MIVEXDREN-207068 format. One record per residue: residue in three letters; x negated, y negated, z of N, C-alpha, C, O in turn. Coordinates in nm, 4 decimals, always signed. Example, Ala and Ser with C-alpha at 12.3 -4.5 7.8 and 13.67 -1.06 7.14 Angstrom:
! MIVEXDREN-207068
{resn=ALA n_x=-1.3190 n_y=+0.5690 n_z=+0.7800 ca_x=-1.2300 ca_y=+0.4500 ca_z=+0.7800 c_x=-1.3200 c_y=+0.3300 c_z=+0.7800 o_x=-1.4236 o_y=+0.3319 o_z=+0.8465} $
{resn=SER n_x=-1.2850 n_y=+0.2250 n_z=+0.7080 ca_x=-1.3670 ca_y=+0.1060 ca_z=+0.7140 c_x=-1.2900 c_y=-0.0030 c_z=+0.7870 o_x=-1.3409 o_y=-0.1138 o_z=+0.8039} $
***
This chain:
! MIVEXDREN-207068
{resn=MET n_x=+4.2506 n_y=+3.5447 n_z=+4.5340 ca_x=+4.1858 ca_y=+3.4694 ca_z=+4.4383 c_x=+4.1520 c_y=+3.3059 c_z=+4.5085 o_x=+4.2122 o_y=+3.2617 o_z=+4.6063} $
{resn=GLY n_x=+4.0447 n_y=+3.2336 n_z=+4.4345 ca_x=+4.0950 ca_y=+3.0615 ca_z=+4.4090 c_x=+4.1986 c_y=+3.0327 c_z=+4.3871 o_x=+4.3123 o_y=+3.0798 o_z=+4.3893} $
{resn=SER n_x=+4.1129 n_y=+2.8867 n_z=+4.3487 ca_x=+4.2025 ca_y=+2.8089 ca_z=+4.2818 c_x=+4.2510 c_y=+2.7548 c_z=+4.1626 o_x=+4.3327 o_y=+2.6721 o_z=+4.1221} $
{resn=PHE n_x=+4.1323 n_y=+2.8687 n_z=+4.1058 ca_x=+4.1047 ca_y=+2.8537 ca_z=+3.9364 c_x=+4.1078 c_y=+2.9404 c_z=+3.8834 o_x=+4.0324 o_y=+3.0278 o_z=+3.9264} $
{resn=SER n_x=+4.1942 n_y=+2.9768 n_z=+3.7567 ca_x=+4.2656 ca_y=+3.0653 ca_z=+3.6535 c_x=+4.2507 c_y=+3.0726 c_z=+3.5363 o_x=+4.3014 o_y=+2.9795 o_z=+3.4738} $
{resn=VAL n_x=+4.1858 n_y=+3.1691 n_z=+3.4627 ca_x=+4.2335 ca_y=+3.1586 ca_z=+3.2626 c_x=+4.3058 c_y=+3.3143 c_z=+3.2803 o_x=+4.3026 o_y=+3.4173 o_z=+3.3477} $
{resn=ALA n_x=+4.3565 n_y=+3.2636 n_z=+3.1934 ca_x=+4.4139 ca_y=+3.3246 ca_z=+3.1297 c_x=+4.3634 c_y=+3.4384 c_z=+2.9890 o_x=+4.4459 o_y=+3.4353 o_z=+2.8977} $
{resn=ASP n_x=+4.2977 n_y=+3.4900 n_z=+2.9754 ca_x=+4.2526 ca_y=+3.5187 ca_z=+2.8101 c_x=+4.3322 c_y=+3.6367 c_z=+2.7411 o_x=+4.3247 o_y=+3.6468 o_z=+2.6186} $
{resn=SER n_x=+4.4051 n_y=+3.7228 n_z=+2.8110 ca_x=+4.5277 ca_y=+3.7507 ca_z=+2.7090 c_x=+4.6561 c_y=+3.7800 c_z=+2.7252 o_x=+4.6722 o_y=+3.7233 o_z=+2.8332} $
{resn=ILE n_x=+4.8053 n_y=+3.8458 n_z=+2.6886 ca_x=+4.8660 ca_y=+3.8958 ca_z=+2.7271 c_x=+4.8926 c_y=+4.0190 c_z=+2.6398 o_x=+4.8294 o_y=+4.0610 o_z=+2.5429} $
{resn=ASN n_x=+5.0198 n_y=+4.0729 n_z=+2.7092 ca_x=+5.0400 ca_y=+4.2033 ca_z=+2.6041 c_x=+5.1695 c_y=+4.2306 c_z=+2.6118 o_x=+5.1983 o_y=+4.2285 o_z=+2.7315} $
{resn=ARG n_x=+5.3571 n_y=+4.2798 n_z=+2.4828 ca_x=+5.4207 ca_y=+4.2639 ca_z=+2.4703 c_x=+5.4833 c_y=+4.3117 c_z=+2.5910 o_x=+5.6055 o_y=+4.3032 o_z=+2.6030} $
{resn=GLY n_x=+5.3953 n_y=+4.3718 n_z=+2.7012 ca_x=+5.4607 ca_y=+4.4303 ca_z=+2.8261 c_x=+5.4752 c_y=+4.3409 c_z=+2.9073 o_x=+5.5281 o_y=+4.3811 o_z=+3.0109} $
{resn=GLY n_x=+5.4404 n_y=+4.1897 n_z=+2.9051 ca_x=+5.3660 ca_y=+4.0785 ca_z=+2.9926 c_x=+5.2648 c_y=+4.0661 c_z=+3.1133 o_x=+5.2242 o_y=+3.9887 o_z=+3.2000} $
{resn=GLN n_x=+5.2522 n_y=+4.1817 n_z=+3.0664 ca_x=+5.0784 ca_y=+4.2088 ca_z=+3.1761 c_x=+4.9693 c_y=+4.0998 c_z=+3.1189 o_x=+4.9048 o_y=+4.0901 o_z=+3.0145} $
{resn=VAL n_x=+4.9792 n_y=+4.0357 n_z=+3.2194 ca_x=+4.8034 ca_y=+3.8939 ca_z=+3.1290 c_x=+4.7168 c_y=+3.9652 c_z=+3.2317 o_x=+4.7258 o_y=+4.0258 o_z=+3.3384} $
{resn=VAL n_x=+4.5864 n_y=+3.9062 n_z=+3.0995 ca_x=+4.4747 ca_y=+3.9543 ca_z=+3.2125 c_x=+4.3940 c_y=+3.8591 c_z=+3.1898 o_x=+4.4282 o_y=+3.7791 o_z=+3.1027} $
{resn=GLY n_x=+4.2675 n_y=+3.8383 n_z=+3.2576 ca_x=+4.1750 ca_y=+3.6756 ca_z=+3.2245 c_x=+4.0730 c_y=+3.6942 c_z=+3.3808 o_x=+4.0600 o_y=+3.7785 o_z=+3.4695} $
{resn=GLY n_x=+4.0143 n_y=+3.5542 n_z=+3.3444 ca_x=+3.9900 ca_y=+3.5052 ca_z=+3.4911 c_x=+3.9577 c_y=+3.4513 c_z=+3.6164 o_x=+3.9228 o_y=+3.3355 o_z=+3.5934} $
{resn=SER n_x=+3.9503 n_y=+3.4744 n_z=+3.7427 ca_x=+3.9539 ca_y=+3.3975 ca_z=+3.8894 c_x=+3.8512 c_y=+3.3789 c_z=+3.9635 o_x=+3.7703 o_y=+3.4662 o_z=+3.9947} $
{resn=ASN n_x=+3.8474 n_y=+3.2234 n_z=+4.0073 ca_x=+3.7450 ca_y=+3.2112 ca_z=+4.1317 c_x=+3.7907 c_y=+3.2696 c_z=+4.2531 o_x=+3.8948 o_y=+3.2121 o_z=+4.2848} $
{resn=THR n_x=+3.7735 n_y=+3.3193 n_z=+4.2995 ca_x=+3.7746 ca_y=+3.4390 ca_z=+4.4485 c_x=+3.7086 c_y=+3.2867 c_z=+4.5702 o_x=+3.6440 o_y=+3.1865 o_z=+4.5393} $
{resn=ALA n_x=+3.7468 n_y=+3.3197 n_z=+4.6688 ca_x=+3.7384 ca_y=+3.2198 ca_z=+4.7722 c_x=+3.6547 c_y=+3.1567 c_z=+4.7786 o_x=+3.6657 o_y=+3.0357 o_z=+4.7983} $
{resn=ALA n_x=+3.4741 n_y=+3.2547 n_z=+4.7551 ca_x=+3.4231 ca_y=+3.2307 ca_z=+4.7791 c_x=+3.2907 c_y=+3.1896 c_z=+4.6573 o_x=+3.1689 o_y=+3.2006 o_z=+4.6720} $
{resn=GLY n_x=+3.3820 n_y=+3.1319 n_z=+4.5183 ca_x=+3.4136 ca_y=+3.1104 ca_z=+4.4613 c_x=+3.2903 c_y=+3.1532 c_z=+4.3343 o_x=+3.2366 o_y=+3.0840 o_z=+4.2478} $
{resn=ASP n_x=+3.2755 n_y=+3.3166 n_z=+4.3749 ca_x=+3.2549 ca_y=+3.4288 ca_z=+4.2565 c_x=+3.3573 c_y=+3.4648 c_z=+4.1808 o_x=+3.4660 o_y=+3.5080 o_z=+4.2193} $
{resn=GLU n_x=+3.3121 n_y=+3.4420 n_z=+4.0460 ca_x=+3.4169 ca_y=+3.4891 ca_z=+3.9031 c_x=+3.4909 c_y=+3.6365 c_z=+3.9232 o_x=+3.4094 o_y=+3.7126 o_z=+3.9754} $
{resn=HIS n_x=+3.6295 n_y=+3.7079 n_z=+3.8971 ca_x=+3.6643 ca_y=+3.8452 ca_z=+3.9016 c_x=+3.7448 c_y=+3.8136 c_z=+3.7737 o_x=+3.7611 o_y=+3.7126 o_z=+3.7052} $
{resn=ALA n_x=+3.7911 n_y=+3.9494 n_z=+3.7693 ca_x=+3.8540 ca_y=+3.9936 ca_z=+3.6332 c_x=+4.0305 c_y=+4.0138 c_z=+3.7346 o_x=+4.0509 o_y=+4.0570 o_z=+3.8480} $
{resn=PHE n_x=+4.1427 n_y=+3.9513 n_z=+3.6112 ca_x=+4.2375 ca_y=+3.9946 ca_z=+3.7175 c_x=+4.3365 c_y=+4.0253 c_z=+3.6183 o_x=+4.3217 o_y=+3.9858 o_z=+3.5027} $
{resn=VAL n_x=+4.4686 n_y=+4.1144 n_z=+3.6655 ca_x=+4.5796 ca_y=+4.1196 ca_z=+3.6059 c_x=+4.7153 c_y=+4.0650 c_z=+3.6721 o_x=+4.7263 o_y=+4.0734 o_z=+3.7944} $
{resn=TRP n_x=+4.8057 n_y=+4.0164 n_z=+3.6055 ca_x=+4.8791 ca_y=+3.9087 ca_z=+3.6779 c_x=+4.9987 c_y=+4.0062 c_z=+3.5890 o_x=+4.9795 o_y=+4.0434 o_z=+3.4733} $
{resn=TYR n_x=+5.1257 n_y=+4.0382 n_z=+3.6705 ca_x=+5.2486 ca_y=+4.1027 ca_z=+3.6331 c_x=+5.3462 c_y=+4.1295 c_z=+3.6661 o_x=+5.3529 o_y=+4.2457 o_z=+3.7061} $
{resn=ARG n_x=+5.4796 n_y=+4.0467 n_z=+3.6718 ca_x=+5.5532 ca_y=+4.0147 ca_z=+3.7732 c_x=+5.5315 c_y=+3.9374 c_z=+3.8985 o_x=+5.5338 o_y=+3.9483 o_z=+4.0211} $
{resn=SER n_x=+5.5171 n_y=+3.8831 n_z=+3.8359 ca_x=+5.4146 ca_y=+3.7459 ca_z=+3.9840 c_x=+5.3193 c_y=+3.8219 c_z=+4.0792 o_x=+5.3167 o_y=+3.7946 o_z=+4.1992} $
{resn=VAL n_x=+5.2516 n_y=+3.9048 n_z=+4.0319 ca_x=+5.1844 ca_y=+3.9519 ca_z=+4.1072 c_x=+5.0244 c_y=+3.9676 c_z=+4.0783 o_x=+4.9836 o_y=+4.0595 o_z=+4.0073} $
{resn=LEU n_x=+4.9570 n_y=+3.8946 n_z=+4.1238 ca_x=+4.7903 ca_y=+3.8733 ca_z=+4.0560 c_x=+4.6775 c_y=+3.9208 c_z=+4.1040 o_x=+4.5892 o_y=+3.8510 o_z=+4.1538} $
{resn=THR n_x=+4.6752 n_y=+4.0195 n_z=+4.0938 ca_x=+4.5405 ca_y=+4.1514 ca_z=+4.1556 c_x=+4.4369 c_y=+4.1499 c_z=+4.0517 o_x=+4.4350 o_y=+4.1405 o_z=+3.9289} $
{resn=ASP n_x=+4.3569 n_y=+4.1617 n_z=+4.1406 ca_x=+4.1745 ca_y=+4.1356 ca_z=+4.1665 c_x=+4.1992 c_y=+4.2895 c_z=+4.0652 o_x=+4.2921 o_y=+4.3644 o_z=+4.0954} $
{resn=LEU n_x=+4.1099 n_y=+4.3218 n_z=+3.9512 ca_x=+4.0421 ca_y=+4.4095 ca_z=+3.9333 c_x=+3.9553 c_y=+4.5213 c_z=+4.0176 o_x=+3.9657 o_y=+4.6390 o_z=+4.0523} $
{resn=ASN n_x=+3.8615 n_y=+4.4093 n_z=+4.0290 ca_x=+3.7793 ca_y=+4.5040 ca_z=+4.1576 c_x=+3.8283 c_y=+4.5479 c_z=+4.2869 o_x=+3.7559 o_y=+4.5852 o_z=+4.3792} $
{resn=SER n_x=+3.9698 n_y=+4.5410 n_z=+4.2892 ca_x=+3.9853 ca_y=+4.5828 ca_z=+4.3977 c_x=+4.0669 c_y=+4.7390 c_z=+4.3441 o_x=+4.1485 o_y=+4.7868 o_z=+4.4230} $
{resn=LEU n_x=+4.0424 n_y=+4.8088 n_z=+4.2176 ca_x=+4.1351 ca_y=+4.9086 ca_z=+4.1661 c_x=+4.0199 c_y=+4.9786 c_z=+4.0910 o_x=+4.0479 o_y=+5.0507 o_z=+3.9953} $
{resn=ILE n_x=+3.8767 n_y=+4.9591 n_z=+4.1339 ca_x=+3.7590 ca_y=+4.9886 ca_z=+4.1347 c_x=+3.6804 c_y=+5.0504 c_z=+4.2644 o_x=+3.6564 o_y=+4.9835 o_z=+4.3649} $
{resn=SER n_x=+3.6374 n_y=+5.2113 n_z=+4.2449 ca_x=+3.5507 ca_y=+5.1495 ca_z=+4.3384 c_x=+3.4627 c_y=+5.1349 c_z=+4.4129 o_x=+3.3524 o_y=+5.1847 o_z=+4.3906} $
{resn=ALA n_x=+3.4974 n_y=+5.0400 n_z=+4.5550 ca_x=+3.3839 ca_y=+4.9578 ca_z=+4.6545 c_x=+3.2271 c_y=+5.0135 c_z=+4.6402 o_x=+3.1491 o_y=+4.9571 o_z=+4.7169} $
{resn=ASN n_x=+3.1805 n_y=+5.0958 n_z=+4.5706 ca_x=+3.0633 ca_y=+5.1446 ca_z=+4.5816 c_x=+3.0286 c_y=+5.1936 c_z=+4.4680 o_x=+2.9594 o_y=+5.2952 o_z=+4.4614} $
{resn=SER n_x=+3.0780 n_y=+5.1191 n_z=+4.3461 ca_x=+3.0831 ca_y=+5.1838 ca_z=+4.1933 c_x=+2.9388 c_y=+5.0932 c_z=+4.1568 o_x=+2.8795 o_y=+5.1473 o_z=+4.0635} $
{resn=GLY n_x=+2.8704 n_y=+4.9725 n_z=+4.2061 ca_x=+2.7629 ca_y=+4.8665 ca_z=+4.1714 c_x=+2.8258 c_y=+4.7690 c_z=+4.0717 o_x=+2.7540 o_y=+4.6805 o_z=+4.0252} $
{resn=TRP n_x=+3.0242 n_y=+4.7828 n_z=+4.0151 ca_x=+3.0248 ca_y=+4.7027 ca_z=+3.8876 c_x=+3.1605 c_y=+4.5844 c_z=+3.9811 o_x=+3.2697 o_y=+4.6033 o_z=+4.0348} $
{resn=VAL n_x=+3.0609 n_y=+4.4530 n_z=+3.9535 ca_x=+3.1861 ca_y=+4.3215 ca_z=+3.9937 c_x=+3.2546 c_y=+4.2918 c_z=+3.8609 o_x=+3.1888 o_y=+4.2304 o_z=+3.7770} $
{resn=LEU n_x=+3.3700 n_y=+4.3258 n_z=+3.8345 ca_x=+3.4350 ca_y=+4.2705 ca_z=+3.7326 c_x=+3.4711 c_y=+4.1155 c_z=+3.7145 o_x=+3.5360 o_y=+4.0505 o_z=+3.7964} $
{resn=SER n_x=+3.4273 n_y=+4.0748 n_z=+3.6142 ca_x=+3.4355 ca_y=+3.9450 ca_z=+3.6278 c_x=+3.5428 c_y=+3.8803 c_z=+3.5276 o_x=+3.6400 o_y=+3.8266 o_z=+3.5807} $
{resn=GLU n_x=+3.5380 n_y=+3.8804 n_z=+3.4471 ca_x=+3.6433 ca_y=+3.8404 ca_z=+3.3123 c_x=+3.6968 c_y=+3.9808 c_z=+3.2303 o_x=+3.6228 o_y=+4.0667 o_z=+3.1824} $
{resn=ALA n_x=+3.8517 n_y=+3.9796 n_z=+3.2277 ca_x=+3.9407 ca_y=+4.0412 ca_z=+3.1461 c_x=+3.9189 c_y=+4.0171 c_z=+2.9912 o_x=+3.8342 o_y=+3.9356 o_z=+2.9547} $
{resn=THR n_x=+3.9736 n_y=+4.0679 n_z=+2.9259 ca_x=+3.9528 ca_y=+3.9616 ca_z=+2.8473 c_x=+4.0632 c_y=+3.9790 c_z=+2.7171 o_x=+4.0832 o_y=+3.9068 o_z=+2.6194} $
{resn=GLY n_x=+4.1132 n_y=+4.0821 n_z=+2.7523 ca_x=+4.2297 ca_y=+4.2207 ca_z=+2.6504 c_x=+4.2913 c_y=+4.2840 c_z=+2.6611 o_x=+4.2447 o_y=+4.3968 o_z=+2.6446} $
{resn=ILE n_x=+4.4251 n_y=+4.2800 n_z=+2.6917 ca_x=+4.5068 ca_y=+4.4545 ca_z=+2.7477 c_x=+4.5694 c_y=+4.4519 c_z=+2.6251 o_x=+4.5962 o_y=+4.3573 o_z=+2.5512} $
{resn=ASN n_x=+4.6036 n_y=+4.6633 n_z=+2.6067 ca_x=+4.6675 ca_y=+4.6479 ca_z=+2.5150 c_x=+4.8100 c_y=+4.6676 c_z=+2.5920 o_x=+4.8553 o_y=+4.6493 o_z=+2.7049} $
{resn=GLY n_x=+4.8635 n_y=+4.7255 n_z=+2.4385 ca_x=+5.0239 ca_y=+4.8389 ca_z=+2.4681 c_x=+5.0309 c_y=+4.8872 c_z=+2.6091 o_x=+5.0934 o_y=+4.8703 o_z=+2.7139} $
{resn=SER n_x=+4.9479 n_y=+4.9462 n_z=+2.5639 ca_x=+4.9359 ca_y=+5.0929 ca_z=+2.6964 c_x=+4.8706 c_y=+5.0175 c_z=+2.8185 o_x=+4.9053 o_y=+5.0853 o_z=+2.9152} $
{resn=GLY n_x=+4.8291 n_y=+4.9604 n_z=+2.8434 ca_x=+4.7662 ca_y=+4.8971 ca_z=+2.9102 c_x=+4.6372 c_y=+4.9465 c_z=+3.0238 o_x=+4.6248 o_y=+4.9607 o_z=+3.1454} $
{resn=GLN n_x=+4.5651 n_y=+4.9595 n_z=+2.9169 ca_x=+4.4137 ca_y=+4.9092 ca_z=+2.8986 c_x=+4.3437 c_y=+4.8002 c_z=+2.8273 o_x=+4.3381 o_y=+4.7632 o_z=+2.7101} $
{resn=ILE n_x=+4.2729 n_y=+4.7472 n_z=+2.9824 ca_x=+4.2344 ca_y=+4.6545 ca_z=+2.9610 c_x=+4.0212 c_y=+4.6070 c_z=+2.9219 o_x=+3.9177 o_y=+4.6296 o_z=+2.9848} $
{resn=VAL n_x=+4.0456 n_y=+4.5525 n_z=+2.8188 ca_x=+3.8861 ca_y=+4.4959 ca_z=+2.7887 c_x=+3.8196 c_y=+4.4116 c_z=+2.8487 o_x=+3.9102 o_y=+4.3298 o_z=+2.8649} $
{resn=GLY n_x=+3.7254 n_y=+4.3620 n_z=+2.8990 ca_x=+3.6884 ca_y=+4.2489 ca_z=+2.9959 c_x=+3.4602 c_y=+4.2882 c_z=+2.9269 o_x=+3.3917 o_y=+4.3318 o_z=+2.8343} $
{resn=VAL n_x=+3.4550 n_y=+4.2343 n_z=+3.0493 ca_x=+3.2811 ca_y=+4.1984 ca_z=+3.1197 c_x=+3.2734 c_y=+4.2369 c_z=+3.2878 o_x=+3.3659 o_y=+4.2878 o_z=+3.3511} $
{resn=GLY n_x=+3.1645 n_y=+4.2063 n_z=+3.3322 ca_x=+3.1142 ca_y=+4.2512 ca_z=+3.4355 c_x=+2.9466 c_y=+4.2534 c_z=+3.4378 o_x=+2.8582 o_y=+4.2305 o_z=+3.3553} $
{resn=VAL n_x=+2.9528 n_y=+4.2959 n_z=+3.5855 ca_x=+2.7247 ca_y=+4.3106 ca_z=+3.5821 c_x=+2.7806 c_y=+4.4316 c_z=+3.7329 o_x=+2.8561 o_y=+4.4553 o_z=+3.8272} $
{resn=ILE n_x=+2.6188 n_y=+4.4852 n_z=+3.6128 ca_x=+2.6548 ca_y=+4.5992 ca_z=+3.7185 c_x=+2.4555 c_y=+4.6131 c_z=+3.6782 o_x=+2.3795 o_y=+4.6065 o_z=+3.5816} $
{resn=ASN n_x=+2.4521 n_y=+4.6341 n_z=+3.8196 ca_x=+2.2543 ca_y=+4.6586 ca_z=+3.7853 c_x=+2.1524 c_y=+4.5122 c_z=+3.7440 o_x=+2.0397 o_y=+4.4970 o_z=+3.6970} $
{resn=ASN n_x=+2.2815 n_y=+4.4049 n_z=+3.7986 ca_x=+2.2368 ca_y=+4.2496 ca_z=+3.7498 c_x=+2.2597 c_y=+4.2245 c_z=+3.6205 o_x=+2.2427 o_y=+4.1170 o_z=+3.5632} $
{resn=GLN n_x=+2.3050 n_y=+4.3418 n_z=+3.5678 ca_x=+2.3024 ca_y=+4.3305 ca_z=+3.3496 c_x=+2.4786 c_y=+4.2740 c_z=+3.3438 o_x=+2.5631 o_y=+4.2746 o_z=+3.4333} $
{resn=THR n_x=+2.4881 n_y=+4.2254 n_z=+3.1923 ca_x=+2.6217 ca_y=+4.2240 ca_z=+3.2110 c_x=+2.6698 c_y=+4.3317 c_z=+3.0906 o_x=+2.5977 o_y=+4.3615 o_z=+2.9953} $
{resn=HIS n_x=+2.8004 n_y=+4.3824 n_z=+3.1125 ca_x=+2.8158 ca_y=+4.4790 ca_z=+2.9975 c_x=+2.9742 c_y=+4.4938 c_z=+2.9821 o_x=+3.0400 o_y=+4.4870 o_z=+3.0859} $
{resn=ALA n_x=+3.0310 n_y=+4.5106 n_z=+2.8781 ca_x=+3.1605 ca_y=+4.5547 ca_z=+2.8252 c_x=+3.1520 c_y=+4.6512 c_z=+2.9324 o_x=+3.0649 o_y=+4.7290 o_z=+2.9712} $
{resn=PHE n_x=+3.3239 n_y=+4.6082 n_z=+2.9849 ca_x=+3.4199 ca_y=+4.7373 ca_z=+3.0311 c_x=+3.5364 c_y=+4.7987 c_z=+2.9874 o_x=+3.6086 o_y=+4.7148 o_z=+2.9335} $
{resn=LEU n_x=+3.5863 n_y=+4.9126 n_z=+2.9877 ca_x=+3.6755 ca_y=+4.9173 ca_z=+2.9738 c_x=+3.7906 c_y=+4.9841 c_z=+3.0914 o_x=+3.7444 o_y=+5.0594 o_z=+3.1772} $
{resn=MET n_x=+3.8875 n_y=+4.9644 n_z=+3.0914 ca_x=+4.0254 ca_y=+5.0487 ca_z=+3.2612 c_x=+4.0880 c_y=+5.0983 c_z=+3.1810 o_x=+4.1274 o_y=+5.0580 o_z=+3.0716} $
{resn=VAL n_x=+4.0990 n_y=+5.1820 n_z=+3.2288 ca_x=+4.2585 ca_y=+5.2794 ca_z=+3.1417 c_x=+4.3163 c_y=+5.3112 c_z=+3.2481 o_x=+4.2499 o_y=+5.3267 o_z=+3.3506} $
{resn=PRO n_x=+4.4553 n_y=+5.3282 n_z=+3.2468 ca_x=+4.4949 ca_y=+5.3865 ca_z=+3.3698 c_x=+4.5907 c_y=+5.4575 c_z=+3.3801 o_x=+4.6689 o_y=+5.4945 o_z=+3.2926} $
{resn=ASN n_x=+4.5877 n_y=+5.4853 n_z=+3.5162 ca_x=+4.5989 ca_y=+5.6290 ca_z=+3.5790 c_x=+4.7128 c_y=+5.7209 c_z=+3.5339 o_x=+4.8018 o_y=+5.7348 o_z=+3.6178} $
{resn=GLN n_x=+4.7241 n_y=+5.7704 n_z=+3.4466 ca_x=+4.8530 ca_y=+5.8510 ca_z=+3.4163 c_x=+4.9467 c_y=+5.9103 c_z=+3.4980 o_x=+5.0542 o_y=+5.9110 o_z=+3.4379} $
{resn=ASP n_x=+4.9545 n_y=+5.9530 n_z=+3.5908 ca_x=+5.0048 ca_y=+5.9600 ca_z=+3.6826 c_x=+5.1770 c_y=+6.0041 c_z=+3.6762 o_x=+5.2421 o_y=+6.0141 o_z=+3.7802} $
***
């Protein structure tokens, strides 16, 4: 990620979500947990067409909501963790 990040939400488990700029200057959604910052775009298929730009909320189950762009339009997203 880049040099600027904004935290938008934290859950009781200590997971933090928000938005951060990349080295290229794009804004990407992230989750931070146990000192590890993960770009949420790395958790979805590279050919999905989505660019997740900001995560705005996370609940106790780890479900993340936010905003992203697909087909040049801004939409809300919901990410649900695998239950494996």
